[in-house]
MARTORMAR-583624 format. One line per 10 residues: number of its first residue (from 1); their letters; for each residue x, y, z of N, C-alpha, C. Coordinates in Angstrom, 1 decimal. Example, Ala and Ser with C-alpha at 12.3 -4.5 7.8 and 13.67 -1.06 7.14 Angstrom:
2
1) as) 13.2/-5.7/7.8/12.3/-4.5/7.8/13.2/-3.3/7.8; 12.8/-2.2/7.1/13.7/-1.1/7.1/12.9/0.0/7.9
END
This chain:
180
1) msptypeksn) 103.5/92.0/119.4/103.7/90.8/118.3/104.9/92.5/117.7; 106.0/91.6/117.2/106.6/92.3/116.6/106.9/91.6/115.0; 106.3/92.0/113.9/106.1/91.9/112.3/107.0/91.6/111.9; 107.6/90.6/110.9/108.7/90.1/110.2/109.1/91.0/109.0; 108.4/92.0/108.8/108.1/92.9/107.4/108.1/94.5/107.8; 108.7/94.5/108.8/108.9/95.9/109.4/108.4/97.4/108.7; 108.9/96.9/107.2/108.5/98.0/106.2/106.6/98.1/106.4; 106.3/96.9/106.7/104.3/97.4/106.7/104.1/96.6/107.9; 104.4/98.3/108.9/104.0/97.9/110.5/102.4/98.3/110.7; 101.5/98.2/109.3/100.4/98.7/110.1/99.6/98.0/109.7
11) ivligmpgsg) 98.8/96.9/109.9/97.4/96.2/109.6/96.5/97.2/109.1; 95.9/96.7/107.9/94.9/97.4/107.2/93.9/96.6/107.2; 92.5/97.2/107.7/91.3/96.5/107.4/90.7/96.9/106.4; 90.1/95.8/105.4/88.8/96.3/104.4/87.9/95.3/104.7; 86.6/95.8/104.1/85.6/94.6/104.0/84.2/95.6/103.9; 83.4/94.8/103.5/81.8/95.3/103.8/81.3/96.0/105.1; 81.0/96.7/105.2/80.0/97.1/106.6/79.3/96.0/107.1; 79.4/95.6/108.5/79.1/94.6/108.8/80.4/93.4/109.0; 81.3/93.7/108.7/82.2/92.2/108.3/83.1/92.2/110.2; 82.9/93.6/111.1/83.9/93.4/112.1/84.7/94.3/111.9
21) kstigiilak) 85.1/95.4/110.8/86.3/95.6/111.0/86.9/96.9/112.1; 86.2/97.5/112.6/86.3/98.1/114.0/86.3/97.3/115.4; 85.4/96.6/115.0/85.5/95.7/116.5/87.0/94.9/116.3; 87.0/94.2/115.4/88.2/93.4/115.2/89.9/94.1/115.3; 89.4/95.5/114.7/90.5/96.4/114.8/91.0/96.7/116.6; 89.7/96.7/117.1/90.3/97.0/118.8/90.8/95.8/119.4; 90.7/94.5/118.8/91.1/93.5/119.6/92.2/93.3/119.0; 93.0/93.4/117.9/93.9/93.3/116.8/94.8/93.8/118.0; 94.3/95.4/118.0/95.1/96.3/118.6/95.6/96.0/119.7; 94.8/95.5/121.1/95.2/95.0/122.1/96.0/93.6/122.1
31) ltaknfidtd) 95.8/92.8/121.1/96.9/91.3/120.8/97.8/92.1/120.3; 98.2/92.8/119.3/99.2/93.1/118.9/100.4/94.5/119.7; 100.0/95.0/120.5/100.3/96.4/121.0/100.3/97.1/120.2; 99.6/97.5/119.3/99.5/98.7/118.6/98.6/99.4/118.5; 98.5/100.7/117.6/97.3/101.7/118.2/96.3/101.6/117.1; 95.7/101.9/117.2/94.0/101.8/116.5/93.6/103.0/115.8; 93.0/103.2/114.7/92.3/104.3/114.2/91.7/103.5/113.1; 90.1/104.2/113.3/89.0/103.8/112.5/88.6/105.0/111.9; 89.1/104.6/110.5/88.8/105.7/109.6/87.5/106.5/109.3; 86.5/106.1/109.5/84.9/106.1/109.3/84.6/107.1/110.4
41) vliqleenrt) 85.7/107.3/112.0/85.7/108.1/112.7/86.2/109.3/112.5; 87.6/109.0/111.8/88.3/110.7/111.4/88.0/111.3/110.7; 87.1/110.6/109.4/86.0/111.4/108.7/84.9/112.3/109.5; 84.4/112.0/110.1/83.3/112.5/110.9/83.9/113.6/112.2; 85.4/113.2/112.5/85.7/114.5/113.2/86.2/115.6/112.4; 86.6/115.1/111.5/87.2/116.1/110.8/86.3/116.9/109.7; 85.1/115.7/109.4/83.7/116.5/108.9/82.4/117.5/110.2; 83.3/117.0/111.1/82.7/117.7/112.5/80.5/117.4/111.9; 80.4/116.1/111.5/79.1/115.5/111.2/79.0/113.9/110.7; 78.1/113.2/110.8/78.3/112.1/110.7/78.3/111.6/109.0
51) lqdivdtdgh) 78.2/110.6/108.8/78.9/109.8/107.3/77.6/109.7/107.3; 76.1/109.5/107.7/74.9/109.5/106.9/74.6/111.2/106.4; 75.2/112.0/107.6/75.0/113.6/107.5/75.4/114.0/105.7; 76.9/113.0/105.5/77.5/113.8/104.4/76.7/113.2/103.1; 76.2/111.9/103.2/75.9/111.2/102.6/74.0/112.0/102.1; 73.6/112.1/102.8/72.3/113.1/102.7/72.6/114.2/102.5; 73.3/114.7/103.0/73.3/116.4/102.2/74.1/116.6/101.0; 75.6/115.7/100.9/76.0/116.1/99.8/76.2/114.8/98.8; 76.2/113.7/99.1/76.0/112.5/98.3/77.1/111.4/98.5; 76.9/110.2/97.6/78.0/109.2/98.5/79.1/109.4/97.6
61) melrkieerv) 79.1/110.1/96.6/80.1/110.6/96.0/81.3/111.5/96.5; 80.5/112.7/97.0/81.2/113.4/98.2/81.6/112.5/99.1; 81.1/111.6/99.7/81.7/110.6/101.1/82.7/109.9/100.9; 82.7/109.7/99.6/84.0/109.1/98.8/85.3/109.8/98.2; 84.9/111.1/98.0/86.2/111.7/98.0/86.3/112.5/99.1; 85.8/112.6/100.4/86.3/112.9/101.8/87.1/111.8/102.1; 86.7/110.9/102.0/87.3/109.1/102.7/88.4/109.2/101.8; 88.6/109.7/100.8/90.1/109.3/99.9/91.0/110.4/100.6; 90.4/111.4/100.5/91.4/112.6/101.3/92.1/112.4/102.9; 91.1/111.8/103.2/91.3/111.3/104.9/92.5/110.4/104.8
71) llgvnhrdhi) 92.1/109.0/103.9/93.4/108.3/103.9/94.6/108.5/103.2; 94.3/109.6/102.4/95.7/109.9/102.2/96.7/110.4/102.9; 95.9/110.9/103.9/96.3/111.9/105.4/96.5/110.9/106.3; 96.4/109.6/106.1/96.6/108.3/107.6/98.5/108.1/107.0; 98.9/108.4/108.0/100.9/108.2/107.7/101.2/107.7/109.1; 100.9/106.4/109.3/101.1/105.8/110.6/102.1/105.1/110.7; 102.2/104.2/111.9/103.4/103.4/111.9/103.0/102.8/113.3; 103.0/101.1/112.9/102.3/100.0/113.8/100.8/100.9/114.3; 100.5/100.7/113.5/98.6/100.8/113.7/97.9/99.6/113.1; 97.0/99.7/113.8/95.9/98.8/113.2/94.4/99.9/112.6
81) iatggsaays) 94.6/99.7/111.4/93.8/100.6/110.7/92.0/100.3/110.2; 91.5/100.6/110.5/90.0/99.8/110.3/89.5/101.4/109.3; 89.4/100.5/108.2/88.8/101.3/107.0/87.6/101.6/107.0; 86.8/102.4/106.4/85.5/102.4/106.1/85.1/101.8/104.8; 84.3/101.0/104.4/83.4/100.1/103.5/84.0/100.6/101.9; 83.9/101.3/102.1/84.1/102.1/100.7/85.6/102.5/100.5; 86.0/102.0/101.1/87.8/103.0/100.9/88.4/102.0/99.8; 87.9/100.6/99.5/88.8/100.2/98.6/88.3/100.4/96.7; 87.2/101.6/96.8/87.0/102.6/95.4/88.2/103.5/95.3; 89.3/103.7/96.3/90.0/104.9/95.7/91.4/103.8/95.3
91) dkamrhlqkn) 91.5/103.7/94.1/92.8/102.8/94.1/94.1/103.8/94.6; 94.2/105.3/94.3/95.4/105.9/95.1/95.1/105.9/96.5; 94.4/106.1/97.4/93.5/105.7/98.7/94.8/104.3/99.2; 94.3/103.3/98.5/95.0/101.8/98.9/96.3/101.6/98.8; 96.5/102.1/97.8/98.4/101.9/97.2/98.7/102.6/98.3; 98.1/104.1/98.8/98.9/104.9/100.0/98.9/103.8/101.2; 97.9/103.0/101.2/98.0/102.0/102.6/98.8/101.1/102.5; 98.7/100.7/101.4/99.8/99.7/101.2/100.9/99.5/101.4; 101.3/100.9/101.2/103.2/101.2/101.3/103.5/101.0/102.4; 103.1/101.0/103.8/102.9/100.7/105.2/101.9/99.8/105.8
101) gliiflnadl) 101.2/99.1/105.1/100.5/98.2/106.0/100.2/96.7/105.0; 99.5/96.3/105.5/99.4/94.3/105.2/98.0/94.6/105.2; 97.1/94.3/103.8/96.0/94.7/104.0/95.1/93.4/103.9; 94.3/93.6/105.1/93.3/92.4/105.3/92.0/92.4/104.8; 91.5/91.5/104.3/89.9/91.7/103.9/89.4/91.0/104.6; 88.4/91.4/105.3/87.7/90.6/106.6/86.4/90.0/105.6; 86.6/88.8/105.2/85.3/88.5/104.2/84.4/87.2/104.7; 82.9/88.7/105.2/82.1/87.6/105.3/80.9/87.4/104.0; 80.1/86.5/103.9/79.3/86.3/103.1/77.8/87.3/103.6; 77.0/87.1/102.7/76.2/88.1/102.4/75.5/88.0/103.0
111) tclrsrirny) 75.0/86.5/104.1/73.8/86.1/104.7/74.2/86.4/106.0; 75.3/86.2/106.4/76.2/86.9/107.6/75.9/88.3/107.7; 76.5/88.9/107.0/75.9/90.6/107.0/75.2/91.2/106.7; 73.7/90.3/106.4/72.8/90.7/106.2/71.9/90.9/107.9; 72.3/89.7/108.1/72.2/89.5/110.1/72.7/90.4/110.8; 73.9/90.7/110.6/74.6/91.5/111.5/74.3/93.6/110.9; 73.7/93.5/110.0/73.4/95.2/109.5/72.1/95.3/109.6; 71.5/95.9/110.5/69.8/96.4/110.7/69.6/97.7/110.1; 70.7/98.4/109.7/70.6/100.0/109.6/70.9/100.4/108.5; 70.6/99.2/107.2/71.3/99.6/105.9/71.2/101.3/105.3
121) dtrglakrpd) 70.1/101.6/105.3/69.5/103.1/104.8/70.1/103.7/105.4; 70.3/103.9/106.8/71.0/104.9/108.0/72.1/104.8/108.4; 73.1/103.8/107.4/74.1/103.8/108.5/75.1/105.0/107.8; 75.1/105.9/106.5/76.4/106.3/106.0/76.9/105.7/104.8; 76.2/104.9/104.5/77.4/104.3/103.5/77.4/104.9/102.1; 78.8/104.9/101.4/79.1/105.5/100.3/78.2/104.5/98.7; 76.9/104.7/98.8/76.3/103.9/98.2/75.2/104.9/97.3; 74.9/104.6/95.9/73.8/105.1/95.2/72.5/105.1/96.0; 71.6/105.7/95.9/70.0/105.7/96.8/69.5/104.5/96.3; 69.9/104.1/95.4/69.0/102.8/94.5/69.7/101.3/94.9
131) qsfqdlfder) 70.8/101.6/95.3/71.6/100.2/95.9/71.2/99.5/96.5; 70.7/98.0/96.0/70.8/97.2/97.0/71.9/96.9/97.6; 71.9/95.9/99.4/73.0/95.0/99.8/73.5/94.8/99.0; 73.1/93.6/98.3/73.6/92.5/97.3/74.6/93.1/96.0; 73.9/94.6/95.6/74.6/95.2/94.7/75.6/95.7/95.1; 75.9/96.1/96.2/76.7/96.9/96.9/78.0/95.9/97.1; 77.3/94.4/97.8/78.6/93.2/98.1/79.2/93.1/96.7; 78.3/92.8/95.8/78.6/92.4/94.4/79.6/93.3/93.9; 79.7/94.3/93.9/80.5/95.5/93.8/81.9/95.8/94.0; 82.1/95.5/95.5/82.6/95.4/96.3/83.6/94.7/96.5
141) felynrysdi) 83.0/93.6/96.5/83.8/92.1/97.0/85.0/91.9/95.9; 85.1/92.2/94.7/86.5/92.3/93.9/87.4/93.1/94.0; 86.5/94.5/94.7/88.0/95.9/95.0/88.5/95.0/96.5; 87.7/94.4/97.2/88.5/93.6/98.5/89.4/93.0/97.9; 89.5/92.6/97.2/90.0/90.8/96.8/91.1/91.7/96.2; 91.1/92.9/95.2/92.2/93.0/94.4/93.2/93.6/95.3; 92.7/94.5/96.6/93.7/94.9/97.7/94.1/94.2/98.3; 93.4/93.0/98.5/94.1/92.7/99.7/95.4/91.7/99.8; 96.0/91.9/100.6/97.2/90.4/100.7/96.6/89.3/101.5; 95.8/89.1/102.7/94.9/88.2/102.9/93.9/88.2/102.9
151) svdcskrtqe) 93.2/87.6/102.7/92.0/87.0/103.1/91.2/86.4/104.2; 90.4/86.9/105.4/90.1/85.7/106.5/88.7/85.8/106.6; 87.8/84.2/105.8/86.4/84.4/106.3/86.2/84.6/107.7; 85.7/85.2/107.4/85.0/85.3/109.3/83.5/85.6/109.3; 83.0/84.7/108.6/81.1/84.5/108.4/81.1/83.4/109.6; 81.4/82.7/109.6/81.4/81.6/111.1/82.2/81.6/112.1; 82.7/82.5/112.3/83.9/82.8/113.3/83.3/84.0/114.4; 83.8/84.0/115.4/83.8/84.9/116.7/84.6/85.8/116.1; 84.7/87.0/116.7/85.8/87.7/116.4/87.0/87.9/117.3; 86.6/87.1/118.1/88.6/86.4/118.7/89.0/85.6/118.0
161) evceeivrti) 88.3/84.7/117.1/89.1/83.6/116.6/89.4/83.9/115.0; 88.8/85.6/114.4/89.5/86.2/113.6/90.7/86.7/113.8; 91.0/86.9/114.7/91.9/87.8/115.5/93.1/86.9/115.3; 92.4/85.8/116.0/93.4/84.4/116.2/94.2/83.8/114.9; 93.4/84.1/113.8/93.6/83.5/112.6/94.7/84.7/111.9; 94.1/85.8/111.9/95.0/87.4/111.4/96.3/87.2/112.4; 96.4/86.9/113.5/97.7/86.8/114.2/98.5/85.9/114.1; 98.3/84.6/113.5/98.8/83.5/113.1/99.4/83.7/111.7; 98.7/84.1/110.8/98.8/84.6/109.5/99.8/85.1/109.7; 99.6/86.4/109.8/101.1/87.4/110.2/102.1/86.7/110.7
171) stltssdlpg) 102.2/85.8/111.9/103.4/85.4/112.4/103.9/84.5/111.2; 103.3/84.1/110.4/104.4/83.0/109.4/105.0/83.7/108.4; 104.6/85.1/108.2/105.1/86.0/106.8/106.1/86.8/107.0; 106.8/86.0/106.0/108.3/87.1/105.7/107.8/88.3/104.7; 109.3/89.5/104.5/108.7/90.3/103.6/108.7/89.7/102.0; 109.4/88.6/101.8/109.2/88.3/100.7/108.1/87.3/99.9; 107.2/87.0/101.3/105.8/86.8/100.9/104.4/87.8/100.4; 105.2/89.6/100.4/104.4/90.2/100.4/104.2/90.9/99.2; 103.1/91.3/98.3/103.8/92.2/97.7/104.3/93.5/97.4; 105.1/93.9/96.9/105.6/95.6/96.5/106.5/95.8/97.8
END
């Protein structure tokens, strides 16, 4: 797929843990003939440890700092970029990703997310130790909406249906439809 907005050649996926960013990113990469990057994997490779180990050893705020640094180092074109769920906490990183990317919020409702997330306490989430999944959802929802160019409801859709919706929506866009 050759987008009609060449200055925004990346597709950046944001959303809660369990929204499908990594899996949808891989499917989208195949559908659009783009490369794929999962920034959670980049963090783990750069730090040589898991996200959970970072949280357990250094705390959730350190994970956010590392994530911001990694996101600011992402300088690719024609990629699908699956971000970590906490990427939207960094205005600086999100503005960096927006320069060359269309930001897509994979919006799943809390019931759907809860059915997909079984390892909330061991998943390596950048959250306060006492923070419930509901609180995390409420806190992040506004951020995802703030930074997204497109929001796609993925609560009751298969991953393939979500990808088809994204491709269909992007194919109708022109550069005048996008901010900045």
